[in-house]
C-alpha positions in Angstrom: 0.0 -0.1 0.1 1.4 3.4 -1.0 -0.1 6.8 0.0 0.5 9.1 -3.1 -0.1 12.9 -3.6 -0.8 14.2 -7.1 0.3 17.8 -6.9 -1.1 18.7 -10.4 -4.5 17.4 -9.8 -4.5 18.2 -5.8 -5.4 14.9 -4.7 -4.3 12.5 -2.1 -4.8 8.5 -3.0 -3.5 5.2 -1.5 -2.9 2.2 -3.8 -2.6 -1.3 -3.7 -1.1 -2.2 -7.3 -0.5 -5.5 -8.9 2.1 -6.2 -11.1 -0.3 -8.7 -13.1 -3.5 -6.6 -12.8 -6.6 -7.8 -14.2 -8.7 -4.6 -13.2 -8.9 -1.8 -11.3 -11.3 -0.5 -8.3 -11.6 3.3 -7.4 -12.7 3.4 -4.1 -14.4 6.4 -2.2 -14.9 6.5 1.5 -17.5 7.8 3.6 -18.3 10.7 5.8 -15.6 11.2 8.5 -13.7 8.3 7.5 -10.5 8.0 5.7 -9.1 5.9 2.5 -7.1 3.4 4.7 -10.5 1.9 6.1 -10.6 0.3 2.3 -7.1 -1.9 3.5 -8.9 -5.1 3.8 -10.9 -5.1 0.9 -7.9 -3.8 -1.1 -5.7 -6.7 0.1 -8.1 -9.1 -0.7 -8.4 -8.0 -4.0 -4.5 -7.5 -4.6 -4.2 -11.3 -3.9 -6.6 -12.3 -6.9 -4.4 -9.7 -9.2 -7.2 -6.7 -8.8 -6.0 -3.2 -8.3 -7.3 -0.7 -6.1 -6.9 3.3 -5.8 -8.6 4.8 -2.9 -9.2 8.5 -2.9 -8.6 10.7 0.2 -11.6 13.0 0.6 -10.9 16.6 1.3 -11.3 17.6 5.1 -10.6 13.9 6.1 -7.8 11.9 6.7 -4.5 13.2 5.9 -5.4 16.2 3.5 -5.1 19.5 5.1 -7.5 22.6 5.7 -10.8 22.7 7.8 -11.9 19.3 9.2 -14.9 17.9 7.5 -15.0 21.1 5.0 -15.3 21.2 1.6 -16.6 23.8 -0.9 -18.8 21.6 -3.0 -19.6 18.1 -3.5 -18.7 18.7 -7.1 -15.0 18.7 -5.7 -15.3 15.3 -4.7 -16.8 14.4 -8.0 -13.9 16.5 -9.8 -11.2 14.5 -7.7 -13.1 11.2 -8.2 -12.6 11.6 -11.8 -8.6 12.7 -11.5 -8.0 9.8 -9.9 -9.9 8.1 -12.8 -7.7 9.4 -15.1 -4.4 8.3 -13.3 -5.6 4.8 -13.1 -6.4 4.6 -17.0 -3.2 6.2 -17.7 -1.3 3.4 -15.3 -3.5 0.7 -16.3 -4.1 0.5 -20.2 -7.0 -1.5 -21.9 -8.1 -2.7 -18.1 -11.5 -2.0 -16.8 -12.2 0.4 -14.1 -15.1 -0.2 -11.4 -16.1 2.5 -9.4 -17.0 1.6 -5.7 -18.1 4.0 -2.7 -19.2 3.4 0.9 -21.6 5.4 2.8 -21.1 8.9 1.6 -18.6 7.7 -1.1 -21.5 5.6 -2.4 -23.3 8.7 -3.0 -20.3 10.5 -4.6 -19.8 7.4 -6.5 -23.5 7.5 -7.8 -23.4 11.2 -9.0 -19.8 10.6 -10.6 -21.2 7.9 -12.6 -24.0 10.2 -13.9 -21.4 12.7 -14.5 -18.9 11.0 -16.5 -19.9 7.2 -17.5 -17.2 6.9 -20.1 -14.9 6.1 -17.2 -16.3 3.3 -15.6 -17.2 -0.4 -16.2 -19.5 -0.9 -13.5 -20.6 0.6 -10.0 -20.5 -0.6 -6.6 -22.2 1.3 -4.0 -21.7 -0.2 -0.5 -24.7 1.1 2.2 -24.7 4.1 -0.1 -26.0 7.4 1.6 -29.1 8.3 -0.1 -31.1 9.2 3.1 -29.4 9.8 6.6 -30.6 8.3 9.8 -27.9 10.5 11.9 -29.8 12.1 14.9 -28.8 15.5 15.3 -29.4 17.4 18.4 -32.8 19.6 17.9 -30.8 23.1 18.1 -28.1 21.5 15.7 -30.8 20.9 13.1 -32.0 24.7 13.4 -28.3 26.1 13.9 -27.0 23.8 10.6 -29.0 26.0 7.8 -28.6 29.2 9.6 -24.9 28.7 9.6 -25.1 27.5 5.9 -26.2 31.3 5.2 -24.2 33.2 7.9 -21.0 31.1 8.5 -20.9 28.0 6.2 -17.5 27.1 7.5 -18.5 26.5 11.2 -18.0 22.9 12.3 -20.7 20.6 13.9 -20.5 17.2 15.7 -21.5 14.8 13.7 -23.7 12.2 16.2 -22.3 8.7 15.5 -19.8 6.4 17.0 -17.5 3.7 16.1 -19.8 1.0 17.4 -22.4 2.0 14.7 -19.9 1.3 11.8 -18.9 -2.2 12.8 -18.8 -4.7 15.7 -15.5 -5.7 15.2 -13.9 -4.7 18.5 -10.2 -4.7 17.4 -11.2 -2.3 14.9 -13.8 0.1 16.9 -10.4 0.5 19.0 -8.4 1.4 16.3 -11.0 3.9 15.2 -11.1 5.6 18.7 -7.6 5.7 18.5 -7.0 7.1 15.0 -6.8 11.1 14.8 -7.9 10.7 11.2 -11.1 9.4 12.3 -12.6 12.6 13.4 -16.4 13.4 13.7 -16.8 16.8 12.4 -18.4 18.3 9.3 -19.4 22.0 8.4 -22.2 23.3 7.7 -21.9 23.6 3.9 -21.0 20.1 3.7 -24.0 18.7 5.7 -26.3 21.0 3.5 -24.5 20.0 0.2 -25.0 16.4 1.2 -28.9 16.9 1.6 -28.9 18.7 -1.9 -27.0 15.9 -3.5 -29.2 13.1 -1.9 -32.0 14.8 -3.7 -30.5 15.3 -7.0 -29.4 11.4 -6.7 -33.0 10.4 -6.5 -34.2 12.8 -9.3 -31.2 11.3 -11.8 -31.3 7.9 -11.1 -32.8 7.1 -14.2 -29.3 8.2 -16.2 -27.6 5.4 -14.7 -26.8 2.6 -17.3 -23.5 0.9 -16.3 -23.6 -2.6 -14.7 -24.7 -1.5 -10.8 -24.3 -3.6 -7.6 -25.8 -2.3 -4.3 -24.5 -3.9 -1.0 -26.9 -2.9 1.8 -26.8 -3.5 5.1 -29.9 -4.5 7.5 -31.8 -2.8 10.3 -28.6 -2.5 12.4 -27.6 0.2 10.0 -28.1 3.3 12.3 -25.9 5.8 9.9 -27.8 5.6 6.5 -31.7 4.4 5.6 -31.2 0.7 3.7 -34.7 0.9 2.4 -34.0 4.5 0.9 -31.1 2.4 -1.1 -33.3 -0.1 -2.3 -36.0 2.4 -3.7 -33.0 4.0 -5.6 -32.1 0.9 -6.8 -35.5 -0.3 -8.0 -35.6 2.7 -9.7 -32.5 2.5 -11.5 -33.2 1.6 -15.8 -29.9 -0.2 -16.3 -30.5 -3.7 -17.4 -27.2 -5.2 -15.4 -28.0 -4.6 -11.6 -27.9 -6.5 -8.5 -28.9 -6.0 -5.1 -27.4 -7.9 -1.8 -28.5 -7.3 1.5 -26.3 -8.5 4.7 -29.2 -8.0 7.2 -27.2 -8.6 10.6 -24.5 -6.5 9.3 -23.8 -3.0 10.4 -23.4 0.3 8.6 -19.6 -0.1 7.1 -19.7 -3.3 5.4 -16.0 -2.8 4.4 -14.7 -2.9 8.2 -17.6 -5.2 9.6 -17.0 -8.4 11.2 -17.7 -11.2 8.5 -16.5 -8.6 5.8 -14.9 -11.4 4.0 -18.6 -12.4 2.8 -18.8 -8.8 1.3 -15.6 -9.1 -0.7 -16.4 -12.5 -2.2 -19.6 -10.8 -3.5 -17.6 -8.0 -4.8 -14.8 -10.1 -6.5 -17.6 -12.5 -7.9 -19.5 -9.7 -9.6 -16.4 -7.8 -10.7 -14.8 -11.0 -12.2 -18.2 -11.7 -14.4 -17.7 -8.2 -16.0 -13.8 -8.3 -16.9 
């Protein structure tokens, strides 16, 4: 695994690269997460000669600036496409599959709508089409007001590591990792809400092969039923939905994640 910075494109990303690459995944993490969360999936795929490139979203992980802040979700889409160009140049003739978890799933979905020519398929893992986060009542008032008056004001995002995974070892790792903060600015939170509305309105534009991986009722961060509604509204002819009813939100780091990885691998291999 290598952490790379591309100054020209202004992005940071991690790379797990196979010398005998069969295909590539471009991975986008979720809100308040960071790109090394993809280590388990990427190492699993690397052993099977599939390379992975994981974008570090601005405002999170090892990026600079205000924590939990970005000027627009278009910046995330632009950065995803910049990384796609790097992958394409480094892996001539190989298929690229776009995957995202939680907020990353929403970003990947919107990126596919924007530029479908880059990708051979889309994988949405617990995609954040509707939030289940329970902000304090006062914060629900403050966030839209702050968006107008002080858009860079930070708010605490109301979740803990145990809501992401039941893996006790990884919970401890998250709780002791300074990259795993719980902050988001009012403009990011408002932009996410607007992006969720946009995704629902434009879901009919998705034509690429699509895989949705959805947790069950134990997902306290996003609404799995909202993701299901988006899935069934897709006009893509090649689409598959898999549910994991006993798993928590962050399937990529959840206990039993190998089952999820096997499903992703089988899906990708059928389309290489």
